[in-house]
C-alpha positions as CSV (number, residue, x, y, z in Angstrom):
1,M,192.0,14.2,124.6
2,R,193.4,15.9,121.7
3,E,191.7,16.0,118.3
4,R,192.3,17.5,114.8
5,L,190.0,18.8,112.1
6,I,190.1,16.5,109.1
7,T,190.5,19.6,106.7
8,S,192.9,21.5,109.1
9,P,195.0,20.3,111.8
10,P,194.4,22.6,115.0
11,R,194.3,20.6,118.1
12,D,192.3,20.7,121.2
13,D,194.5,19.8,124.3
14,G,191.9,20.6,127.0
15,R,193.1,24.2,127.5
16,S,190.3,26.6,128.2
17,A,189.4,29.9,126.7
18,T,188.4,33.0,128.7
19,P,184.7,33.5,128.1
20,G,184.0,36.9,126.6
21,L,187.7,38.1,126.8
22,L,190.9,36.2,126.0
23,P,192.0,32.7,125.8
24,G,193.3,31.2,129.2
25,S,190.4,31.2,131.7
26,S,188.7,28.4,133.6
27,L,185.1,27.1,133.3
28,D,184.6,28.6,136.7
29,Q,185.0,31.9,135.0
30,F,182.6,30.8,132.2
31,H,179.9,30.2,134.7
32,A,180.4,33.5,136.3
33,W,180.1,35.2,133.0
34,W,177.0,33.1,132.3
35,A,175.4,34.1,135.7
36,Q,176.0,37.9,134.7
37,R,174.6,37.5,131.3
38,H,171.5,36.2,133.0
39,R,171.4,39.3,135.3
40,A,172.3,41.8,132.4
41,S,168.9,41.8,130.6
42,H,165.3,41.6,131.2
43,F,163.4,38.6,129.8
44,S,159.7,38.0,130.0
45,V,157.5,35.4,128.1
46,E,153.8,35.5,128.7
47,R,151.1,33.3,127.4
48,I,148.4,35.3,125.6
49,S,145.4,34.6,123.5
50,F,145.3,34.3,119.9
51,P,143.3,37.6,119.4
52,E,146.1,39.3,121.3
53,L,148.8,38.3,118.6
54,D,150.3,41.3,116.8
55,A,150.9,40.9,113.1
56,W,149.7,37.2,113.3
57,A,146.2,36.0,112.5
58,F,144.3,33.0,111.1
59,D,143.5,33.2,107.4
60,D,140.0,33.5,106.6
61,D,140.2,30.9,103.8
62,T,142.7,28.2,105.1
63,G,142.4,28.8,108.9
64,N,146.3,28.9,108.5
65,L,147.9,31.1,111.3
66,V,150.0,33.4,109.2
67,H,152.2,36.5,109.7
68,S,151.3,39.7,107.9
69,S,154.5,39.9,106.2
70,G,154.2,36.5,104.6
71,K,157.5,35.6,106.2
72,F,158.8,33.8,109.2
73,F,156.6,30.7,109.3
74,T,153.0,29.6,109.1
75,V,151.2,27.0,111.2
76,E,149.3,24.8,108.7
77,G,147.8,21.3,108.5
78,L,149.7,18.1,107.8
79,Q,147.6,15.1,106.1
80,V,149.1,11.7,106.0
81,R,147.6,9.2,103.4
82,T,148.0,5.3,102.9
83,D,146.4,3.7,99.6
84,G,144.7,6.9,98.8
85,L,142.8,7.2,102.1
86,D,143.4,9.9,104.9
87,I,145.0,8.2,107.9
88,W,145.2,11.2,110.3
89,S,146.2,15.2,110.3
90,Q,147.8,17.5,112.7
91,P,149.1,21.0,112.7
92,V,152.5,21.5,111.5
93,I,154.9,24.4,111.2
94,N,155.9,25.2,107.8
95,Q,159.1,27.4,107.4
96,P,160.2,27.1,103.9
97,E,163.2,29.5,104.2
98,I,166.6,28.3,105.0
99,G,168.4,29.9,108.1
100,V,172.0,29.9,109.0
101,L,173.4,28.1,112.1
102,G,177.0,29.0,112.0
103,I,179.8,28.8,114.5
104,I,183.1,30.7,113.9
105,V,186.2,28.8,115.0
106,K,189.8,30.1,115.5
107,E,193.2,28.9,117.0
108,F,194.6,30.6,120.1
109,D,198.2,29.2,120.7
110,G,197.4,26.1,118.6
111,V,194.1,25.3,120.5
112,L,190.8,25.4,118.4
113,H,188.1,27.7,119.9
114,C,184.5,28.2,119.0
115,L,182.8,31.6,119.3
116,M,179.6,31.0,121.1
117,Q,176.7,33.0,122.0
118,A,174.4,33.5,125.2
119,K,171.1,33.6,123.3
120,M,167.7,34.2,124.7
121,E,164.7,32.3,122.8
122,P,161.1,32.5,124.1
123,G,160.7,28.7,124.5
124,N,163.7,28.1,126.4
125,V,162.9,26.4,129.6
126,N,165.7,28.5,131.2
127,T,165.6,31.7,129.0
128,L,169.3,31.6,128.0
129,Q,171.3,28.9,126.4
130,L,174.6,28.5,124.7
131,S,173.9,28.9,121.0
132,P,176.0,29.0,117.8
133,T,177.8,32.3,116.6
134,V,174.9,32.9,114.1
135,Q,171.5,31.5,114.7
136,A,169.1,33.2,112.4
137,T,166.1,32.6,110.0
138,R,166.5,34.4,106.6
139,S,163.6,36.5,107.5
140,N,165.7,37.7,110.7
141,Y,168.9,38.2,109.0
142,T,167.3,40.0,106.1
143,R,165.4,42.1,108.8
144,V,161.9,41.6,108.0
145,H,161.4,42.6,111.6
146,R,163.2,45.9,111.0
147,G,165.3,45.1,114.1
148,A,169.1,45.1,114.6
149,A,171.3,43.3,112.2
150,T,172.7,39.8,113.0
151,R,176.1,39.9,114.4
152,Y,179.0,38.3,112.7
153,L,176.8,37.3,109.7
154,E,179.3,38.6,107.4
155,Y,181.8,35.8,108.3
156,F,179.4,33.3,106.8
157,L,177.7,35.0,104.0
158,G,179.6,38.4,103.5
159,H,182.9,39.5,101.9
160,R,184.8,38.8,105.1
161,R,183.6,35.1,105.0
162,G,186.1,32.8,106.8
163,K,187.6,29.5,105.5
164,V,184.6,27.2,105.3
165,L,185.1,23.9,107.2
166,V,181.3,22.8,107.0
167,D,178.5,23.9,104.9
168,V,175.6,21.5,104.8
169,L,171.7,21.5,104.7
170,Q,170.2,19.4,107.7
171,S,166.8,18.9,108.6
172,E,165.0,19.4,111.7
173,Q,162.1,17.7,113.5
174,G,160.0,15.8,111.0
175,A,157.1,15.2,113.6
176,W,156.7,19.0,114.0
177,F,158.0,20.7,111.0
178,W,157.1,20.5,107.3
179,R,160.3,19.8,105.3
180,K,162.4,22.3,107.6
181,R,166.1,22.6,106.8
182,N,168.7,24.9,108.1
183,R,172.2,25.6,106.8
184,N,175.0,24.2,109.2
185,M,178.1,26.0,108.9
186,V,181.6,26.1,110.4
187,V,184.0,28.9,109.3
188,Q,187.6,29.3,110.4
189,V,189.3,32.8,110.7
190,T,192.6,34.0,111.5
191,E,191.9,37.7,112.1
192,D,191.0,39.5,115.4
193,I,187.2,39.6,115.9
194,P,185.7,42.5,117.9
195,L,183.9,40.5,120.8
196,H,180.3,41.6,122.0
197,E,179.5,41.0,125.5
198,D,176.8,38.5,124.9
199,Y,179.8,36.0,123.2
200,C,182.5,34.0,124.3
201,W,185.4,31.9,123.0
202,L,185.2,28.1,124.1
203,S,187.3,25.2,123.4
204,L,186.0,22.0,122.3
205,A,187.1,20.5,125.4
206,Q,185.1,23.0,127.3
207,L,182.0,22.5,125.2
208,R,182.2,18.7,125.8
209,E,182.3,19.4,129.6
210,L,179.3,21.9,129.3
211,S,177.3,19.3,127.6
212,R,176.9,17.3,130.6
213,I,174.6,20.2,132.1
214,D,171.2,20.0,131.5
215,N,169.5,22.6,129.0
216,L,172.7,24.5,128.5
217,I,174.0,23.9,125.2
218,N,171.0,24.6,122.8
219,M,169.8,22.3,119.8
220,D,171.2,24.6,117.0
221,A,174.7,24.5,118.7
222,R,174.5,20.6,119.0
223,T,173.5,20.1,115.3
224,V,176.7,22.3,114.2
225,L,178.9,20.6,116.6
226,S,178.0,17.1,115.4
227,C,179.0,18.1,111.9
228,F,182.4,19.2,113.0
229,P,185.1,17.3,110.7
230,F,187.6,16.2,113.6
231,E,188.9,12.9,114.9
232,P,190.9,12.0,118.1
233,S,194.5,12.4,117.5
234,G,195.7,10.9,120.8
235,T,196.3,7.3,121.6
236,D,193.4,4.9,122.5
237,S,194.8,4.2,125.9
238,G,192.6,4.5,129.0
239,D,189.5,2.8,129.9
240,E,188.1,0.1,127.7
241,F,184.8,2.2,126.8
242,T,187.0,5.4,125.8
243,A,189.4,3.1,123.7
244,A,186.7,1.7,121.9
245,L,185.1,5.0,121.2
246,I,188.2,6.4,119.8
247,R,188.7,3.4,117.6
248,S,185.2,3.8,116.3
249,C,186.0,7.3,115.4
250,R,188.7,6.1,113.0
251,S,187.0,3.0,111.7
252,G,185.4,3.9,108.3
253,G,183.0,2.2,105.8
254,G,186.0,0.5,103.9
255,A,187.3,-2.0,106.8
256,G,189.1,-1.1,109.9
257,G,186.6,-2.7,112.2
258,A,183.4,-1.6,110.9
259,R,180.6,-4.3,110.6
260,H,179.2,-3.0,107.3
261,T,181.1,-1.1,104.4
262,T,179.6,2.3,103.4
263,G,178.1,0.7,100.3
264,E,176.0,-1.7,102.4
265,I,174.9,1.0,104.7
266,L,173.6,3.1,101.9
267,S,171.9,0.3,100.1
268,W,170.0,-0.5,103.5
269,F,169.0,3.0,103.8
270,T,167.9,3.4,100.3
271,D,165.8,0.1,100.8
272,A,164.1,1.6,103.8
273,K,163.1,4.6,102.0
274,T,161.6,2.5,99.1
275,R,159.4,0.6,101.5
276,C,157.4,3.7,102.5
277,D,153.9,3.2,101.3
278,W,152.5,6.6,102.6
279,T,152.3,10.1,101.4
280,A,152.2,13.4,103.3
281,R,151.2,16.7,102.2
282,L,150.2,20.1,103.4
283,T,146.5,20.9,103.9
284,P,144.6,23.9,105.3
285,L,144.7,23.9,109.1
286,S,140.8,24.5,108.9
287,K,140.6,20.8,107.5
288,V,142.7,19.1,110.3
289,T,140.5,16.6,112.0
290,G,140.6,15.8,115.7
291,W,142.0,19.1,116.9
292,I,140.3,21.9,118.4
293,R,140.8,25.7,118.1
294,G,140.2,27.7,121.0
295,E,141.0,31.2,122.2
296,E,144.3,30.3,123.9
297,E,145.5,27.1,122.0
298,I,144.8,24.4,119.4
299,S,145.0,20.9,121.0
300,D,144.1,17.3,120.0
301,E,140.8,16.1,121.2
302,H,142.4,13.6,123.6
303,Q,145.1,15.9,124.8
304,R,147.9,13.5,124.1
305,H,150.2,15.4,121.6
306,F,151.3,18.9,121.5
307,R,149.5,22.3,121.5
308,I,149.9,25.5,119.7
309,I,149.9,28.4,121.9
310,A,150.8,32.1,121.5
311,V,153.1,34.3,123.6
312,A,154.3,37.8,124.2
313,V,158.1,38.2,124.5
314,E,160.3,40.8,125.8
315,A,164.2,40.4,125.4
316,G,166.7,43.1,125.8
317,T,169.5,41.2,124.2
318,R,167.5,40.4,120.9
319,E,167.5,42.3,117.6
320,V,163.8,43.1,118.2
321,K,163.1,43.9,122.1
322,R,159.2,43.1,122.0
323,W,157.2,40.8,119.7
324,T,154.4,38.1,119.9
325,Q,154.4,34.8,118.1
326,P,153.0,31.2,118.0
327,L,154.9,28.3,119.7
328,L,154.4,24.6,119.6
329,F,154.1,23.2,123.2
330,P,154.7,19.4,123.7
331,R,153.0,17.5,126.4
332,G,155.8,16.0,128.6
333,E,159.2,14.9,127.9
334,G,160.8,13.3,124.8
335,R,163.3,10.4,124.8
336,A,166.3,9.7,122.6
337,V,168.9,6.9,123.0
338,F,171.9,5.5,121.4
339,L,172.4,1.9,122.2
340,V,176.2,1.2,121.7
341,R,178.0,-2.2,121.9
342,Q,181.6,-3.1,121.3
343,F,182.5,-5.5,118.4
344,D,186.1,-6.6,118.4
345,G,187.0,-3.6,120.4
346,V,185.4,-1.1,118.4
347,L,182.4,0.8,119.6
348,H,179.1,0.6,117.5
349,V,176.0,2.6,117.4
350,L,172.7,1.1,116.7
351,V,170.7,3.4,114.5
352,Q,167.2,2.9,112.9
353,A,165.9,4.1,109.8
354,R,162.9,6.1,110.9
355,P,160.2,7.5,108.8
356,E,159.0,10.9,109.8
357,Y,155.9,12.6,108.0
358,G,157.4,16.0,107.6
359,L,160.8,15.0,106.4
360,M,161.6,16.1,102.9
361,D,163.3,12.6,102.0
362,L,160.7,10.5,104.1
363,V,163.2,8.6,106.2
364,E,166.4,9.5,108.1
365,M,168.6,7.6,110.5
366,A,167.6,8.0,114.1
367,P,168.4,7.2,117.6
368,T,168.0,3.2,118.5
369,V,164.9,4.5,120.7
370,H,163.2,7.6,119.8
371,L,160.1,8.5,121.8
372,L,158.1,11.8,121.3
373,P,156.7,13.7,124.2
374,G,153.5,11.7,125.2
375,E,154.8,8.4,123.9
376,E,155.5,5.6,126.4
377,L,158.2,2.8,126.3
378,S,155.3,0.3,125.6
379,S,154.8,1.8,122.2
380,V,158.6,0.4,121.4
381,H,157.8,-3.0,119.5
382,E,161.2,-4.7,119.8
383,D,161.4,-6.6,123.0
384,F,165.3,-6.4,123.3
385,L,164.9,-2.5,123.2
386,R,162.5,-2.4,126.1
387,H,164.6,-4.8,128.0
388,S,167.7,-2.7,127.4
389,L,166.2,0.4,128.6
390,S,165.0,-1.0,131.8
391,S,167.7,-3.6,132.6
392,P,169.9,-2.6,135.7
393,D,173.0,-4.7,133.7
394,V,173.5,-2.1,131.2
395,R,176.1,0.9,131.5
396,V,174.8,4.4,131.2
397,H,177.5,6.8,129.9
398,Y,175.3,9.8,129.1
399,D,172.1,10.8,130.7
400,Q,170.9,14.5,130.3
401,V,167.9,16.7,129.7
402,L,168.5,18.9,126.7
403,S,166.2,21.5,125.2
404,E,165.0,21.6,121.6
405,E,164.5,24.7,119.5
406,G,163.3,27.4,121.7
407,G,162.4,29.8,118.7
408,R,159.5,27.5,117.6
409,F,159.0,25.1,120.5
410,Y,157.8,26.1,124.1
411,E,159.8,24.1,127.0
412,A,160.4,21.2,124.5
413,L,162.6,18.8,126.5
414,T,164.3,15.5,125.6
415,R,166.1,13.0,127.7
416,Y,169.3,12.0,125.8
417,Q,171.0,8.9,126.7
418,I,173.9,6.7,125.5
419,I,173.7,3.4,126.9
420,E,176.2,0.4,126.5
421,V,174.7,-3.0,126.2
422,G,176.4,-6.6,125.7
423,E,175.5,-9.7,123.7
424,D,171.8,-9.7,124.8
425,V,171.2,-7.2,122.1
426,P,171.5,-9.0,118.8
427,A,174.5,-8.5,116.5
428,E,172.0,-9.1,113.7
429,P,169.2,-6.6,114.4
430,P,165.7,-6.3,112.8
431,P,165.7,-5.0,109.2
432,N,165.2,-1.3,110.1
433,F,168.3,-1.3,112.4
434,R,172.1,-1.2,111.6
435,W,175.3,-1.0,113.7
436,M,177.4,1.7,112.7
437,T,180.7,3.2,113.8
438,V,181.0,6.7,114.8
439,R,183.3,7.5,111.8
440,Q,180.6,6.3,109.5
441,L,178.0,8.4,111.2
442,M,180.3,11.5,110.9
443,D,181.0,10.8,107.2
444,L,177.5,10.9,106.5
445,L,177.1,14.3,108.1
446,R,179.1,15.9,105.2
447,H,175.7,15.5,103.3
448,G,172.1,16.4,104.3
449,H,169.2,14.2,105.1
450,Y,171.0,11.3,106.5
451,L,170.8,11.8,110.5
452,N,167.9,13.3,111.9
453,I,168.1,16.2,114.5
454,E,167.9,13.9,117.5
455,A,170.7,11.5,116.1
456,R,172.9,14.4,115.5
457,S,172.4,15.8,119.1
458,L,173.3,12.2,120.4
459,L,176.4,12.4,118.2
460,A,177.5,15.5,119.7
461,C,176.8,14.1,123.2
462,L,178.8,11.0,122.3
463,H,182.0,13.2,121.5
464,S,181.7,14.6,125.0
465,L,182.8,11.2,126.2
466,Y,186.4,11.2,125.0
């Protein structure tokens, strides 16, 4: 399937790039390179106790877990209130600085390729995952850790900056972060770029193929890929689902097959935010109730949610070779599902307006079903959703387990699914749901605070189905 960038017309005709070398090799060669990168460096992640943390400590006054530099992030408390009364509280990661998640793209023989990185993160279940060209917090790229410089950063922020195709602030997990945002960027270059051994050029067609492998493409790569301004440029011939998906990528909010105009969608979304009758604020970690701090973890009394743990890390390929840090450790596996349905031959995605207490703007558009680790399907209130997820009559187009951010979360896994349903799922859903086309979702991603991180991951997965 070919596609074109809306702002620039390179195409992707499925030809491959040679990972780490020159354009023209197969995915078999990529996997050989990937295995070699695993063998090339020593990685070690070991759980330790809080007193063993180096440069991290609990503040005497607040109980917050902080770094001695005052940078990176802190573990604080989050307090939720309704009608002036405290409802509940929990630990939360507060990282106010804005990092860069950026992918360099370049055409080789008219085929668009992405410069991707084999990056180790301490929380990754499989150590190495395929990451953006640059994935760095401000503390990292300003070298607070006194480590090596961030490779290729100059193409995003420096004098060699490429042609900007995407530059937008996007949120991250509102259940675990306090108002966290990162700068999602795509820049296009024409010059030759020196290629480090931990990087490779991959076409979009290859990346789609690789997205069908569990825990390979990391969360930060998925969010940037979801923001790519492209649309299919081929015909919509082929199987019925693919044809409906391609039409959906071309159907915007004015007409052309969308059930709702852009104005109607934005009004619905604004209304959802005005209905929020709660407030959330940071509070000292020492004032969080229902959680216990031990020598090795902070956990809730009933052991239903997540834990805060500490780890010691060794990584031969990182800017700093050894360090310690806290991580958030979920209990179990999350689940994020897009239900999709065809209306007059155009595929629509059912999204929900979902409040999350750590979000900067209260509510963002989320997957049809979004279960955090530890939550059961029984917690879904809508009967038609529970039925759709357990019915043998639905058609599952995508079903993979993918990792969440390994720099702050330890072995955080989510099962991502795209499930096609029929007329048993209502055309007029409950008020907090709306049917939208893929084009409408893509258009919203030109701006921040519309789609949450799980919805963006699913949108990247949906693109893999062309």
